[in-house]
Biopython code that builds the backbone (N, CA, C, O; Angstrom):
import numpy as np
from Bio.PDB.StructureBuilder import StructureBuilder

atoms = [
    (1, "UNK", "N", (171.239, 91.242, 52.874)),
    (1, "UNK", "CA", (171.264, 90.115, 53.756)),
    (1, "UNK", "C", (171.234, 90.525, 55.218)),
    (1, "UNK", "O", (170.819, 89.744, 56.075)),
    (2, "UNK", "N", (171.663, 91.723, 55.503)),
    (2, "UNK", "CA", (171.652, 92.173, 56.893)),
    (2, "UNK", "C", (170.274, 92.684, 57.298)),
    (2, "UNK", "O", (170.046, 92.974, 58.473)),
    (3, "UNK", "N", (169.376, 92.795, 56.367)),
    (3, "UNK", "CA", (168.044, 93.326, 56.648)),
    (3, "UNK", "C", (167.236, 92.331, 57.476)),
    (3, "UNK", "O", (166.544, 92.731, 58.412)),
    (4, "UNK", "N", (167.311, 91.078, 57.156)),
    (4, "UNK", "CA", (166.507, 90.063, 57.844)),
    (4, "UNK", "C", (166.897, 89.960, 59.320)),
    (4, "UNK", "O", (166.002, 89.938, 60.165)),
    (5, "UNK", "N", (168.197, 89.896, 59.676)),
    (5, "UNK", "CA", (168.516, 89.874, 61.105)),
    (5, "UNK", "C", (168.073, 91.148, 61.828)),
    (5, "UNK", "O", (167.649, 91.086, 62.982)),
    (6, "UNK", "N", (168.164, 92.274, 61.175)),
    (6, "UNK", "CA", (167.715, 93.532, 61.794)),
    (6, "UNK", "C", (166.205, 93.512, 62.040)),
    (6, "UNK", "O", (165.744, 93.944, 63.096)),
    (7, "UNK", "N", (165.434, 93.013, 61.071)),
    (7, "UNK", "CA", (163.980, 92.921, 61.247)),
    (7, "UNK", "C", (163.621, 91.930, 62.350)),
    (7, "UNK", "O", (162.711, 92.181, 63.140)),
    (8, "UNK", "N", (164.331, 90.813, 62.404)),
    (8, "UNK", "CA", (164.080, 89.832, 63.474)),
    (8, "UNK", "C", (164.406, 90.410, 64.843)),
    (8, "UNK", "O", (163.696, 90.159, 65.817)),
    (9, "UNK", "N", (165.491, 91.191, 64.913)),
    (9, "UNK", "CA", (165.855, 91.833, 66.181)),
    (9, "UNK", "C", (164.786, 92.832, 66.604)),
    (9, "UNK", "O", (164.403, 92.879, 67.773)),
    (10, "UNK", "N", (164.315, 93.612, 65.675)),
    (10, "UNK", "CA", (163.264, 94.593, 65.986)),
    (10, "UNK", "C", (161.979, 93.885, 66.410)),
    (10, "UNK", "O", (161.307, 94.316, 67.346)),
    (11, "UNK", "N", (161.644, 92.802, 65.720)),
    (11, "UNK", "CA", (160.446, 92.048, 66.072)),
    (11, "UNK", "C", (160.557, 91.456, 67.466)),
    (11, "UNK", "O", (159.603, 91.504, 68.242)),
    (12, "UNK", "N", (161.726, 90.895, 67.789)),
    (12, "UNK", "CA", (161.927, 90.328, 69.129)),
    (12, "UNK", "C", (161.872, 91.405, 70.203)),
    (12, "UNK", "O", (161.293, 91.194, 71.269)),
    (13, "UNK", "N", (162.465, 92.546, 69.929)),
    (13, "UNK", "CA", (162.432, 93.634, 70.898)),
    (13, "UNK", "C", (161.007, 94.140, 71.124)),
    (13, "UNK", "O", (160.631, 94.470, 72.249)),
    (14, "UNK", "N", (160.222, 94.200, 70.053)),
    (14, "UNK", "CA", (158.843, 94.687, 70.181)),
    (14, "UNK", "C", (157.980, 93.731, 71.010)),
    (14, "UNK", "O", (157.097, 94.167, 71.750)),
    (15, "UNK", "N", (158.238, 92.440, 70.882)),
    (15, "UNK", "CA", (157.401, 91.480, 71.608)),
    (15, "UNK", "C", (157.848, 91.284, 73.037)),
    (15, "UNK", "O", (157.039, 90.898, 73.881)),
    (16, "UNK", "N", (159.128, 91.542, 73.342)),
    (16, "UNK", "CA", (159.616, 91.307, 74.705)),
    (16, "UNK", "C", (159.634, 92.558, 75.565)),
    (16, "UNK", "O", (159.696, 92.459, 76.790)),
    (17, "UNK", "N", (159.582, 93.715, 74.960)),
    (17, "UNK", "CA", (159.602, 94.945, 75.752)),
    (17, "UNK", "C", (158.274, 95.116, 76.475)),
    (17, "UNK", "O", (157.218, 94.774, 75.942)),
    (18, "UNK", "N", (158.334, 95.644, 77.687)),
    (18, "UNK", "CA", (157.069, 95.871, 78.399)),
    (18, "UNK", "C", (156.237, 96.931, 77.695)),
    (18, "UNK", "O", (156.754, 97.872, 77.094)),
    (19, "UNK", "N", (154.937, 96.740, 77.793)),
    (19, "UNK", "CA", (154.018, 97.693, 77.174)),
    (19, "UNK", "C", (154.055, 99.004, 77.935)),
    (19, "UNK", "O", (154.245, 99.017, 79.151)),
    (20, "UNK", "N", (153.878, 100.087, 77.236)),
    (20, "UNK", "CA", (153.849, 101.365, 77.961)),
    (20, "UNK", "C", (152.639, 101.407, 78.894)),
    (20, "UNK", "O", (151.553, 100.937, 78.556)),
    (21, "UNK", "N", (152.852, 101.970, 80.048)),
    (21, "UNK", "CA", (151.788, 102.058, 81.045)),
    (21, "UNK", "C", (150.741, 103.047, 80.566)),
    (21, "UNK", "O", (151.055, 104.123, 80.058)),
    (22, "UNK", "N", (149.481, 102.649, 80.745)),
    (22, "UNK", "CA", (148.384, 103.529, 80.335)),
    (22, "UNK", "C", (148.440, 104.814, 81.161)),
    (22, "UNK", "O", (148.705, 104.794, 82.363)),
    (23, "UNK", "N", (148.193, 105.891, 80.504)),
    (23, "UNK", "CA", (148.199, 107.170, 81.201)),
    (23, "UNK", "C", (147.137, 107.155, 82.295)),
    (23, "UNK", "O", (146.122, 106.465, 82.195)),
    (24, "UNK", "N", (147.392, 107.918, 83.317)),
    (24, "UNK", "CA", (146.438, 107.965, 84.416)),
    (24, "UNK", "C", (145.068, 108.398, 83.915)),
    (24, "UNK", "O", (144.928, 109.081, 82.901)),
    (25, "UNK", "N", (144.059, 107.966, 84.680)),
    (25, "UNK", "CA", (142.701, 108.343, 84.301)),
    (25, "UNK", "C", (142.557, 109.861, 84.299)),
    (25, "UNK", "O", (143.133, 110.573, 85.122)),
    (26, "UNK", "N", (141.784, 110.309, 83.364)),
    (26, "UNK", "CA", (141.538, 111.742, 83.334)),
    (26, "UNK", "C", (140.581, 112.103, 84.467)),
    (26, "UNK", "O", (139.911, 111.238, 85.031)),
    (27, "UNK", "N", (140.531, 113.355, 84.779)),
    (27, "UNK", "CA", (139.667, 113.824, 85.858)),
    (27, "UNK", "C", (138.207, 113.514, 85.531)),
    (27, "UNK", "O", (137.423, 113.202, 86.427)),
    (28, "UNK", "N", (137.844, 113.597, 84.264)),
    (28, "UNK", "CA", (136.464, 113.308, 83.852)),
    (28, "UNK", "C", (136.107, 111.851, 84.136)),
    (28, "UNK", "O", (134.997, 111.568, 84.586)),
    (29, "UNK", "N", (137.034, 110.922, 83.879)),
    (29, "UNK", "CA", (136.776, 109.511, 84.150)),
    (29, "UNK", "C", (136.675, 109.245, 85.643)),
    (29, "UNK", "O", (135.863, 108.423, 86.068)),
    (30, "UNK", "N", (137.482, 109.924, 86.444)),
    (30, "UNK", "CA", (137.407, 109.760, 87.899)),
    (30, "UNK", "C", (136.066, 110.244, 88.430)),
    (30, "UNK", "O", (135.433, 109.576, 89.248)),
    (31, "UNK", "N", (135.642, 111.401, 87.965)),
    (31, "UNK", "CA", (134.355, 111.947, 88.413)),
    (31, "UNK", "C", (133.216, 111.038, 87.973)),
    (31, "UNK", "O", (132.274, 110.804, 88.730)),
    (32, "UNK", "N", (133.304, 110.526, 86.747)),
    (32, "UNK", "CA", (132.283, 109.605, 86.253)),
    (32, "UNK", "C", (132.235, 108.339, 87.103)),
    (32, "UNK", "O", (131.153, 107.823, 87.387)),
    (33, "UNK", "N", (133.390, 107.840, 87.506)),
    (33, "UNK", "CA", (133.446, 106.662, 88.368)),
    (33, "UNK", "C", (132.819, 106.919, 89.729)),
    (33, "UNK", "O", (132.114, 106.065, 90.267)),
    (34, "UNK", "N", (133.078, 108.098, 90.284)),
    (34, "UNK", "CA", (132.489, 108.455, 91.583)),
    (34, "UNK", "C", (130.975, 108.517, 91.470)),
    (34, "UNK", "O", (130.268, 108.010, 92.341)),
    (35, "UNK", "N", (130.467, 109.135, 90.400)),
    (35, "UNK", "CA", (129.013, 109.228, 90.236)),
    (35, "UNK", "C", (128.398, 107.852, 89.977)),
    (35, "UNK", "O", (127.276, 107.591, 90.410)),
    (36, "UNK", "N", (129.111, 106.974, 89.279)),
    (36, "UNK", "CA", (128.610, 105.611, 89.080)),
    (36, "UNK", "C", (128.489, 104.873, 90.407)),
    (36, "UNK", "O", (127.509, 104.167, 90.645)),
    (37, "UNK", "N", (129.487, 105.040, 91.270)),
    (37, "UNK", "CA", (129.428, 104.398, 92.590)),
    (37, "UNK", "C", (128.284, 104.954, 93.428)),
    (37, "UNK", "O", (127.579, 104.199, 94.098)),
    (38, "UNK", "N", (128.098, 106.267, 93.394)),
    (38, "UNK", "CA", (127.010, 106.885, 94.152)),
    (38, "UNK", "C", (125.664, 106.393, 93.631)),
    (38, "UNK", "O", (124.767, 106.083, 94.415)),
    (39, "UNK", "N", (125.526, 106.322, 92.313)),
    (39, "UNK", "CA", (124.276, 105.855, 91.716)),
    (39, "UNK", "C", (123.986, 104.405, 92.105)),
    (39, "UNK", "O", (122.847, 104.073, 92.432)),
    (40, "UNK", "N", (124.990, 103.550, 92.072)),
    (40, "UNK", "CA", (124.760, 102.150, 92.441)),
    (40, "UNK", "C", (124.443, 102.023, 93.927)),
    (40, "UNK", "O", (123.638, 101.174, 94.311)),
    (41, "UNK", "N", (125.063, 102.852, 94.771)),
    (41, "UNK", "CA", (124.769, 102.832, 96.202)),
    (41, "UNK", "C", (123.325, 103.258, 96.466)),
    (41, "UNK", "O", (122.622, 102.623, 97.252)),
    (42, "UNK", "N", (122.888, 104.321, 95.815)),
    (42, "UNK", "CA", (121.514, 104.796, 95.998)),
    (42, "UNK", "C", (120.521, 103.762, 95.489)),
    (42, "UNK", "O", (119.501, 103.514, 96.132)),
    (43, "UNK", "N", (120.806, 103.163, 94.357)),
    (43, "UNK", "CA", (119.917, 102.145, 93.795)),
    (43, "UNK", "C", (119.816, 100.937, 94.720)),
    (43, "UNK", "O", (118.725, 100.416, 94.954)),
    (44, "UNK", "N", (120.949, 100.497, 95.241)),
    (44, "UNK", "CA", (120.962, 99.352, 96.157)),
    (44, "UNK", "C", (120.200, 99.672, 97.438)),
    (44, "UNK", "O", (119.425, 98.850, 97.928)),
    (45, "UNK", "N", (120.420, 100.863, 97.977)),
    (45, "UNK", "CA", (119.731, 101.270, 99.206)),
    (45, "UNK", "C", (118.226, 101.369, 98.989)),
    (45, "UNK", "O", (117.448, 100.938, 99.840)),
    (46, "UNK", "N", (117.810, 101.931, 97.861)),
    (46, "UNK", "CA", (116.381, 102.058, 97.575)),
    (46, "UNK", "C", (115.728, 100.686, 97.415)),
    (46, "UNK", "O", (114.604, 100.480, 97.873)),
    (47, "UNK", "N", (116.413, 99.760, 96.777)),
    (47, "UNK", "CA", (115.867, 98.418, 96.611)),
    (47, "UNK", "C", (115.711, 97.725, 97.954)),
    (47, "UNK", "O", (114.676, 97.115, 98.224)),
    (48, "UNK", "N", (116.732, 97.816, 98.797)),
    (48, "UNK", "CA", (116.655, 97.172, 100.113)),
    (48, "UNK", "C", (115.568, 97.812, 100.973)),
    (48, "UNK", "O", (114.848, 97.108, 101.682)),
    (49, "UNK", "N", (115.440, 99.136, 100.919)),
    (49, "UNK", "CA", (114.423, 99.834, 101.697)),
    (49, "UNK", "C", (113.023, 99.450, 101.226)),
    (49, "UNK", "O", (112.127, 99.237, 102.043)),
    (50, "UNK", "N", (112.834, 99.360, 99.911)),
    (50, "UNK", "CA", (111.538, 98.958, 99.374)),
    (50, "UNK", "C", (111.178, 97.548, 99.814)),
    (50, "UNK", "O", (110.043, 97.289, 100.213)),
    (51, "UNK", "N", (112.135, 96.643, 99.742)),
    (51, "UNK", "CA", (111.880, 95.261, 100.178)),
    (51, "UNK", "C", (111.531, 95.200, 101.661)),
    (51, "UNK", "O", (110.645, 94.446, 102.064)),
    (52, "UNK", "N", (112.231, 96.000, 102.477)),
    (52, "UNK", "CA", (111.935, 96.038, 103.905)),
    (52, "UNK", "C", (110.528, 96.572, 104.160)),
    (52, "UNK", "O", (109.783, 96.001, 104.956)),
    (53, "UNK", "N", (110.162, 97.656, 103.494)),
    (53, "UNK", "CA", (108.846, 98.251, 103.710)),
    (53, "UNK", "C", (107.720, 97.326, 103.234)),
    (53, "UNK", "O", (106.657, 97.274, 103.852)),
    (54, "UNK", "N", (107.951, 96.603, 102.146)),
    (54, "UNK", "CA", (106.945, 95.651, 101.673)),
    (54, "UNK", "C", (106.776, 94.527, 102.685)),
    (54, "UNK", "O", (105.657, 94.080, 102.935)),
    (55, "UNK", "N", (107.885, 94.063, 103.274)),
    (55, "UNK", "CA", (107.792, 93.018, 104.295)),
    (55, "UNK", "C", (107.017, 93.504, 105.516)),
    (55, "UNK", "O", (106.180, 92.778, 106.053)),
    (56, "UNK", "N", (107.293, 94.726, 105.952)),
    (56, "UNK", "CA", (106.566, 95.295, 107.095)),
    (56, "UNK", "C", (105.083, 95.441, 106.753)),
    (56, "UNK", "O", (104.225, 95.148, 107.587)),
    (57, "UNK", "N", (104.776, 95.887, 105.544)),
    (57, "UNK", "CA", (103.372, 96.047, 105.141)),
    (57, "UNK", "C", (102.672, 94.697, 105.089)),
    (57, "UNK", "O", (101.498, 94.600, 105.449)),
    (58, "UNK", "N", (103.375, 93.646, 104.646)),
    (58, "UNK", "CA", (102.763, 92.312, 104.616)),
    (58, "UNK", "C", (102.435, 91.825, 106.021)),
    (58, "UNK", "O", (101.377, 91.242, 106.256)),
    (59, "UNK", "N", (103.342, 92.066, 106.938)),
    (59, "UNK", "CA", (103.071, 91.688, 108.338)),
    (59, "UNK", "C", (101.881, 92.486, 108.865)),
    (59, "UNK", "O", (101.008, 91.940, 109.540)),
    (60, "UNK", "N", (101.853, 93.773, 108.553)),
    (60, "UNK", "CA", (100.777, 94.638, 109.054)),
    (60, "UNK", "C", (99.423, 94.229, 108.490)),
    (60, "UNK", "O", (98.453, 94.130, 109.242)),
    (61, "UNK", "N", (99.330, 93.988, 107.170)),
    (61, "UNK", "CA", (98.015, 93.656, 106.621)),
    (61, "UNK", "C", (97.582, 92.260, 107.027)),
    (61, "UNK", "O", (96.386, 92.005, 107.169)),
    (62, "UNK", "N", (98.516, 91.361, 107.213)),
    (62, "UNK", "CA", (98.141, 90.035, 107.713)),
    (62, "UNK", "C", (97.562, 90.109, 109.114)),
    (62, "UNK", "O", (96.557, 89.470, 109.426)),
    (63, "UNK", "N", (98.220, 90.903, 109.950)),
    (63, "UNK", "CA", (97.740, 91.091, 111.321)),
    (63, "UNK", "C", (96.401, 91.816, 111.336)),
    (63, "UNK", "O", (95.510, 91.457, 112.107)),
    (64, "UNK", "N", (96.253, 92.825, 110.497)),
    (64, "UNK", "CA", (94.986, 93.565, 110.458)),
    (64, "UNK", "C", (93.829, 92.668, 110.030)),
    (64, "UNK", "O", (92.752, 92.705, 110.625)),
    (65, "UNK", "N", (94.058, 91.871, 109.003)),
    (65, "UNK", "CA", (92.977, 90.996, 108.530)),
    (65, "UNK", "C", (92.643, 89.947, 109.584)),
    (65, "UNK", "O", (91.470, 89.667, 109.828)),
    (66, "UNK", "N", (93.663, 89.365, 110.212)),
    (66, "UNK", "CA", (93.419, 88.361, 111.251)),
    (66, "UNK", "C", (92.661, 88.959, 112.432)),
    (66, "UNK", "O", (91.689, 88.372, 112.906)),
    (67, "UNK", "N", (93.100, 90.121, 112.908)),
    (67, "UNK", "CA", (92.384, 90.775, 114.012)),
    (67, "UNK", "C", (90.982, 91.202, 113.596)),
    (67, "UNK", "O", (90.048, 91.142, 114.395)),
    (68, "UNK", "N", (90.838, 91.631, 112.353)),
    (68, "UNK", "CA", (89.516, 92.010, 111.865)),
    (68, "UNK", "C", (88.553, 90.836, 111.843)),
    (68, "UNK", "O", (87.391, 90.970, 112.223)),
    (69, "UNK", "N", (89.039, 89.686, 111.397)),
    (69, "UNK", "CA", (88.180, 88.491, 111.371)),
    (69, "UNK", "C", (87.811, 88.068, 112.784)),
    (69, "UNK", "O", (86.653, 87.759, 113.065)),
    (70, "UNK", "N", (88.806, 88.056, 113.680)),
    (70, "UNK", "CA", (88.527, 87.671, 115.072)),
    (70, "UNK", "C", (87.555, 88.658, 115.707)),
    (70, "UNK", "O", (86.600, 88.246, 116.366)),
    (71, "UNK", "N", (87.783, 89.937, 115.520)),
    (71, "UNK", "CA", (86.900, 90.953, 116.101)),
    (71, "UNK", "C", (85.499, 90.866, 115.504)),
    (71, "UNK", "O", (84.510, 91.014, 116.223)),
    (72, "UNK", "N", (85.408, 90.632, 114.214)),
    (72, "UNK", "CA", (84.112, 90.534, 113.554)),
    (72, "UNK", "C", (83.343, 89.293, 114.028)),
    (72, "UNK", "O", (82.134, 89.353, 114.254)),
    (73, "UNK", "N", (84.052, 88.177, 114.174)),
    (73, "UNK", "CA", (83.383, 86.943, 114.611)),
    (73, "UNK", "C", (82.947, 87.008, 116.073)),
    (73, "UNK", "O", (81.894, 86.475, 116.423)),
    (74, "UNK", "N", (83.727, 87.644, 116.919)),
    (74, "UNK", "CA", (83.370, 87.713, 118.342)),
    (74, "UNK", "C", (82.408, 88.846, 118.638)),
    (74, "UNK", "O", (81.771, 88.852, 119.691)),
    (75, "UNK", "N", (82.290, 89.788, 117.749)),
    (75, "UNK", "CA", (81.404, 90.920, 117.990)),
    (75, "UNK", "C", (82.011, 91.932, 118.941)),
    (75, "UNK", "O", (81.313, 92.833, 119.407)),
    (76, "UNK", "N", (83.277, 91.805, 119.235)),
    (76, "UNK", "CA", (83.967, 92.729, 120.117)),
    (76, "UNK", "C", (84.017, 94.088, 119.443)),
    (76, "UNK", "O", (84.199, 94.157, 118.228)),
    (77, "UNK", "N", (83.864, 95.151, 120.180)),
    (77, "UNK", "CA", (83.797, 96.532, 119.697)),
    (77, "UNK", "C", (82.634, 96.717, 118.733)),
    (77, "UNK", "O", (82.710, 97.536, 117.817)),
    (78, "UNK", "N", (81.600, 95.991, 118.925)),
    (78, "UNK", "CA", (80.387, 96.169, 118.134)),
    (78, "UNK", "C", (80.440, 95.525, 116.762)),
    (78, "UNK", "O", (79.487, 95.687, 116.000)),
    (79, "UNK", "N", (81.472, 94.819, 116.407)),
    (79, "UNK", "CA", (81.568, 94.144, 115.122)),
    (79, "UNK", "C", (81.941, 95.063, 113.968)),
    (79, "UNK", "O", (82.453, 94.611, 112.943)),
    (80, "UNK", "N", (81.687, 96.330, 114.137)),
    (80, "UNK", "CA", (81.983, 97.286, 113.071)),
    (80, "UNK", "C", (83.488, 97.490, 112.903)),
    (80, "UNK", "O", (83.974, 97.694, 111.791)),
    (81, "UNK", "N", (84.213, 97.435, 114.007)),
    (81, "UNK", "CA", (85.665, 97.606, 113.956)),
    (81, "UNK", "C", (86.313, 96.467, 113.177)),
    (81, "UNK", "O", (87.298, 96.672, 112.467)),
    (82, "UNK", "N", (85.755, 95.266, 113.314)),
    (82, "UNK", "CA", (86.294, 94.125, 112.583)),
    (82, "UNK", "C", (86.168, 94.308, 111.083)),
    (82, "UNK", "O", (87.093, 94.006, 110.329)),
    (83, "UNK", "N", (85.009, 94.807, 110.654)),
    (83, "UNK", "CA", (84.800, 95.054, 109.232)),
    (83, "UNK", "C", (85.771, 96.104, 108.716)),
    (83, "UNK", "O", (86.333, 95.957, 107.631)),
    (84, "UNK", "N", (85.964, 97.152, 109.487)),
    (84, "UNK", "CA", (86.896, 98.205, 109.067)),
    (84, "UNK", "C", (88.339, 97.691, 109.009)),
    (84, "UNK", "O", (89.099, 98.056, 108.112)),
    (85, "UNK", "N", (88.708, 96.842, 109.971)),
    (85, "UNK", "CA", (90.054, 96.273, 109.953)),
    (85, "UNK", "C", (90.264, 95.372, 108.734)),
    (85, "UNK", "O", (91.327, 95.393, 108.113)),
    (86, "UNK", "N", (89.258, 94.595, 108.404)),
    (86, "UNK", "CA", (89.364, 93.716, 107.237)),
    (86, "UNK", "C", (89.499, 94.535, 105.956)),
    (86, "UNK", "O", (90.354, 94.245, 105.119)),
    (87, "UNK", "N", (88.664, 95.548, 105.802)),
    (87, "UNK", "CA", (88.718, 96.391, 104.599)),
    (87, "UNK", "C", (90.053, 97.127, 104.516)),
    (87, "UNK", "O", (90.658, 97.203, 103.447)),
    (88, "UNK", "N", (90.508, 97.664, 105.638)),
    (88, "UNK", "CA", (91.797, 98.365, 105.650)),
    (88, "UNK", "C", (92.945, 97.413, 105.343)),
    (88, "UNK", "O", (93.883, 97.780, 104.634)),
    (89, "UNK", "N", (92.879, 96.196, 105.870)),
    (89, "UNK", "CA", (93.908, 95.202, 105.595)),
    (89, "UNK", "C", (93.955, 94.823, 104.126)),
    (89, "UNK", "O", (95.034, 94.652, 103.560)),
    (90, "UNK", "N", (92.791, 94.692, 103.507)),
    (90, "UNK", "CA", (92.733, 94.366, 102.074)),
    (90, "UNK", "C", (93.301, 95.514, 101.239)),
    (90, "UNK", "O", (94.017, 95.282, 100.265)),
    (91, "UNK", "N", (92.982, 96.746, 101.619)),
    (91, "UNK", "CA", (93.524, 97.895, 100.883)),
    (91, "UNK", "C", (95.048, 97.973, 101.021)),
    (91, "UNK", "O", (95.754, 98.231, 100.046)),
    (92, "UNK", "N", (95.546, 97.747, 102.237)),
    (92, "UNK", "CA", (96.984, 97.756, 102.459)),
    (92, "UNK", "C", (97.662, 96.616, 101.693)),
    (92, "UNK", "O", (98.772, 96.780, 101.188)),
    (93, "UNK", "N", (96.996, 95.469, 101.610)),
    (93, "UNK", "CA", (97.535, 94.331, 100.865)),
    (93, "UNK", "C", (97.639, 94.676, 99.378)),
    (93, "UNK", "O", (98.635, 94.345, 98.735)),
    (94, "UNK", "N", (96.635, 95.326, 98.840)),
    (94, "UNK", "CA", (96.661, 95.695, 97.419)),
    (94, "UNK", "C", (97.814, 96.658, 97.139)),
    (94, "UNK", "O", (98.531, 96.496, 96.152)),
    (95, "UNK", "N", (97.992, 97.643, 97.989)),
    (95, "UNK", "CA", (99.070, 98.613, 97.792)),
    (95, "UNK", "C", (100.446, 97.955, 97.940)),
    (95, "UNK", "O", (101.348, 98.196, 97.138)),
    (96, "UNK", "N", (100.595, 97.126, 98.971)),
    (96, "UNK", "CA", (101.897, 96.477, 99.226)),
    (96, "UNK", "C", (102.272, 95.535, 98.087)),
    (96, "UNK", "O", (103.425, 95.507, 97.659)),
    (97, "UNK", "N", (101.314, 94.771, 97.600)),
    (97, "UNK", "CA", (101.629, 93.828, 96.522)),
    (97, "UNK", "C", (101.838, 94.552, 95.197)),
    (97, "UNK", "O", (102.594, 94.077, 94.350)),
    (98, "UNK", "N", (101.181, 95.690, 95.005)),
    (98, "UNK", "CA", (101.434, 96.486, 93.805)),
    (98, "UNK", "C", (102.848, 97.043, 93.807)),
    (98, "UNK", "O", (103.524, 97.043, 92.779)),
    (99, "UNK", "N", (103.296, 97.522, 94.971)),
    (99, "UNK", "CA", (104.654, 98.053, 95.097)),
    (99, "UNK", "C", (105.688, 96.949, 94.952)),
    (99, "UNK", "O", (106.780, 97.184, 94.436)),
    (100, "UNK", "N", (105.349, 95.739, 95.406)),
    (100, "UNK", "CA", (106.293, 94.613, 95.357)),
    (100, "UNK", "C", (106.533, 94.137, 93.928)),
    (100, "UNK", "O", (107.532, 93.468, 93.664)),
    (101, "UNK", "N", (105.633, 94.472, 93.000)),
    (101, "UNK", "CA", (105.834, 94.032, 91.621)),
    (101, "UNK", "C", (107.034, 94.658, 91.076)),
    (101, "UNK", "O", (107.384, 94.420, 89.921)),
]
sb = StructureBuilder()
sb.init_structure("model")
sb.init_model(0)
sb.init_chain("A")
sb.init_seg("    ")
for serial, (resi, resn, name, xyz) in enumerate(atoms, 1):
    if name == "N":
        sb.init_residue(resn, " ", resi, " ")
    sb.init_atom(name, np.array(xyz, "f"), 0.0, 1.0, " ", f" {name:<3s}", serial, name[0])
structure = sb.get_structure()
């Protein structure tokens, strides 16, 4: 008959006692965490840099094509420069949009 109160006491003590604190992280887990942070930082920086460069390339090829059309239509610089600007702008547009994918 004394077994049931003893089991209830043990059960109550097990549920109310604080859980043991998890042992500190091992050195391997700390190093892994540092490398994970470095990897995410590099990935984030590369993504932002790529987006910035694509934006700059879009501005550049838009300007090149616009100046090429204006130069070609006016015949300024012999008209040949306008054609080269248009072709160069189209090539830059293809590369920039390919990288943006």
